[in-house]
C-alpha positions in Angstrom: -11.7 48.7 -6.4 -8.7 50.5 -7.9 -6.2 49.5 -10.5 -2.6 50.6 -11.0 -1.2 51.0 -14.6 0.7 47.8 -14.0 -2.5 45.9 -13.0 -4.3 47.0 -16.2 -1.3 46.2 -18.4 -1.2 42.7 -17.0 -5.0 42.1 -17.2 -5.2 43.4 -20.8 -2.0 41.9 -22.2 -0.4 45.4 -22.7 2.8 47.1 -21.6 2.6 49.8 -19.0 4.5 52.0 -21.5 1.7 51.6 -24.1 -0.9 52.9 -21.7 1.3 55.8 -20.6 2.0 56.6 -24.2 -1.7 56.7 -25.1 -2.3 59.2 -22.2 0.7 61.3 -23.2 -0.6 61.5 -26.8 -3.9 62.8 -25.7 -2.8 65.8 -23.5 -6.3 67.2 -23.0 -7.7 63.9 -21.8 -7.4 63.3 -18.1 -8.1 60.0 -16.3 -7.0 58.4 -13.0 -5.4 59.9 -9.9 -1.8 60.1 -9.0 -0.8 58.6 -5.7 2.9 58.8 -5.0 4.6 57.9 -8.3 1.7 55.7 -9.6 -1.4 56.5 -11.5 -4.5 54.8 -10.0 -7.8 54.1 -11.9 -11.3 53.4 -10.6 -13.4 50.7 -12.1 -15.0 52.9 -14.9 -11.6 54.4 -15.7 -10.1 50.9 -15.9 -12.9 49.9 -18.3 -12.2 53.0 -20.3 -8.5 51.8 -20.8 -9.8 48.3 -21.7 -12.2 49.8 -24.3 -9.5 52.0 -25.7 -7.2 49.0 -26.1 -9.9 47.3 -28.2 -10.5 50.3 -30.3 -6.7 50.7 -30.9 -6.5 47.0 -31.9 -9.1 47.7 -34.6 -7.2 50.8 -35.7 -10.2 53.1 -35.1 -8.2 56.2 -34.4 -5.5 58.0 -32.5 -5.4 58.4 -28.7 -6.9 61.9 -28.7 -9.8 60.6 -30.8 -10.3 57.2 -29.1 -9.9 57.9 -25.4 -12.9 60.3 -25.1 -15.1 57.8 -26.9 -13.8 55.0 -24.7 -14.7 57.0 -21.6 -18.3 57.5 -23.0 -18.6 53.8 -23.7 -17.2 52.8 -20.3 -19.7 55.1 -18.5 -22.7 54.0 -20.6 -23.4 50.9 -18.6 -24.3 48.9 -21.7 -23.4 45.2 -21.9 -22.3 45.5 -25.5 -21.8 48.3 -28.0 -21.0 48.6 -31.7 -18.4 51.1 -32.9 -18.1 52.4 -36.4 -15.9 54.9 -38.1 -16.8 55.9 -41.7 -13.9 56.9 -43.9 -12.8 60.4 -42.8 -15.6 60.6 -40.3 -15.9 60.6 -36.5 -16.1 57.5 -34.4 -19.8 56.6 -33.7 -21.4 54.1 -31.3 -24.7 52.3 -31.1 -26.2 49.5 -29.0 -27.8 48.1 -32.2 -25.9 46.4 -34.9 -25.5 48.9 -37.8 -26.0 48.1 -41.4 -22.4 48.9 -42.3 -19.1 47.4 -41.0 -18.6 47.9 -37.3 -16.7 46.5 -34.4 -18.7 44.7 -31.6 -17.4 45.4 -28.1 -18.6 43.0 -25.5 -18.4 45.3 -22.5 -19.7 42.7 -20.1 -16.7 40.5 -21.0 -14.3 43.4 -20.5 -15.8 44.1 -17.1 -15.4 40.4 -16.2 -11.8 40.5 -17.2 -11.2 43.4 -14.8 -13.1 41.7 -12.0 -10.4 39.0 -12.0 -8.1 41.5 -10.4 
């Protein structure tokens, strides 16, 4: 199953411009394949964009920081993950709830949202 940028935007409640802007603001991060004039994403890449959207909603970093972590999370195969960013520190992830403040990402729910495509 593949997704176009417009598909992801619709499924995630985003604009296509927002997704394109994230990718432009992380020039060393490469995702998707270009077919004609459209960028196409596989299932893991689409989940990466969905995870990135959640991380951006929680203001956990800028595109060049968030997108590589989102790719790792998407490829992990976990059903849920906790994401934490200490003040001035790197973004960290764990499958167990940490003692400090963290964001819970229900990856199984994000995958289901993408299956509706």
